[in-house]
N, C-alpha and C positions, 0 to 999 in steps of 0.2 A: 776600615780604612784600607787594609790590604786588598780586599776584593775590589774596592773601587779602583785602585791602581792597576789591578790586573785587567779589569775591564777597559780602562783607558788604554793600557799598552796593547791589548788585543785589538781595540778599534783602530789604533794608529797603524798597527802591523797590517791589518786588513786593507786599510786605505792605501798603503804603500804597495801591497802585493796585488790588489785587484786588477790594475791594468796589465799585469804580467801573467796572470792566471789565464789558462786557455779558455776559450769560449765554450759554452755548454754545448751539448749535442744539439739542442734546439736551435741554436744560433747558426750552426753550419749546415749547409745544404747537403742533401744526400749525394754520394758519389754517383756520377753517370759515366757510362763507358764512352770511350773515344778512340779515334785513330791512333794506333801505336800501342794500345793496351794489349798485353799478353794474358790470355785467359785459358783455364782448364774447364772444358765442358765434360760432365760426367753424366752419361745416360745409364741409369742403374740396371744392371742385368744385361747390358749390351756394350761390351768392351769395344767392339768393332765400330761403334758410332761415337765413342768417346775419344778425346784427345786434347792436345795443346794447340791453340790457335792464336794468331795475332790479327788484330782488327786492321783491315787495309786502310788506305786513304779515305775511303768513303764510309768506314765504320762497319764493314761487312766481314763475315767469315764464310768459308765454304765447308759445309758439313757433309759427311759421306751420306749418300742417298738423297738427303733433303736439299742439297744445293746451297746456294747463298742465302744467308740470313742477315739482314741489317740490324745491328745491335747498338750503333751510335745513339747516344743521348738516352739510353735506356738505363734504369737502375738495375741492379743485379736481379732482383726478383722478377722484374718485367722482362729481362733477357731470357731468364729460365722459361718463363711462360711463352715467349716468342719462339724459342727453340722447340719446346714441347708441342706448340700449335703446329709448327712446320712438320714434325714427325707424325702427327696423328691426322687422320685415321688411316692414311695410305700405308704407313710403315709399322707403326705401333698402335695398340688400342689405347693404352693409358701410360704414356711415357712419364717417368719421373727424371727430372733434369736438375742438376746442381752446376752452378758456375762459380768459379773462384778466380780472382785476379792474382796472377803470379808476378807481373811486372807492370807497374804504372808508367804512364807517360811522364816526361820530365815537367818541372815547373821552371819559370823564368824570372830572373830578377835583374832589373835595368836601373841605371842612373847612378847616384852617388854612393855606390858600395865599392869596396876594394877590388872585387873580382866579378863584375857583372857576367851573366851568361845563363846557360841552362844547367840544371842540377837534377839528379835523380830524386824522385819523390820518396819521402819517408812518411809512413802513416802517422797522423796525429801532429803534423808539422805546423808550427805557428809562424806568423810573420817574423817575430824576433829571432827564432831559430833559423829561418831562411836567411836573414840578414847575417847571422853569425856564420852560416855555411859559406856565404859569399864574402867572407873576410871582414865583416863589420862595416859600419858607416865610414865614409870619408870625412874629413874635417869640414867640408862644405855641404854636408847632407842636411836637409831640412826634415828632421825626424818627425816632427809634428804633422807633416802633410803627405805621408806615405799612402799610396793608393794601390788598389788591386783590381784587375780585370778577370772575372771568372771565365773559364774556358768554355763553359756551356751557355753563357749569357748571349742570346742572339743580338742584343743591342751593342755589346762590347763596351758597355758603360763602366767607367772608372768609379770605384767606391772608396771612401776613406777606410784605411786599414789600421786598426790599433795593434799594438804588439802581440796581444793574445788571439788575434783573429786566426781561424784555422785556414791553412793553405790547402788547396786541392791540386791534383795533377792537371797540368796544362795552364794553370793560373800564371798571370803575369803581374809581378810586383814592380812598382815604380817608385824610386826614391828620388824626389826632386832636389834640385840645388837651391841653396840659400844664397842670397846676395849680400847679406850683411852679417 
């Protein structure tokens, strides 16, 4: 009897917490670089080619010797390959490149929250945490209809956003108004 009650209680607890739990890594798209991101490029064994860079409005950085490299819309590993390809074979035979993001671009939250606007991105941020950062929902918020527009989405399509959905830098969260 006790084990039955424990299983029932666990089932109820999981049903309550499931919408609040963060989405799994498979549910969230991989981060892609964009304008405004600050990165550190390390070319191993070549300090003169390494440094900290900010992606300009077109998502480019200017590397010593190699010149401009477009990194917008690249995942980190793709960006490392793009920089390595730019350095070989003219400058280095087999460049080893590492890229780390030091400062992400902000995310935006609009609509029925107490303080709409742009906020610094924090790794692992969920929709419910973003709403909390923006001061919580207003009394007129329609919490069941929150949507998100991904920064890297070429269509700019709004998608339904549950409380546990992962927010990425540059995303726009919209909390609509309820009328009743």
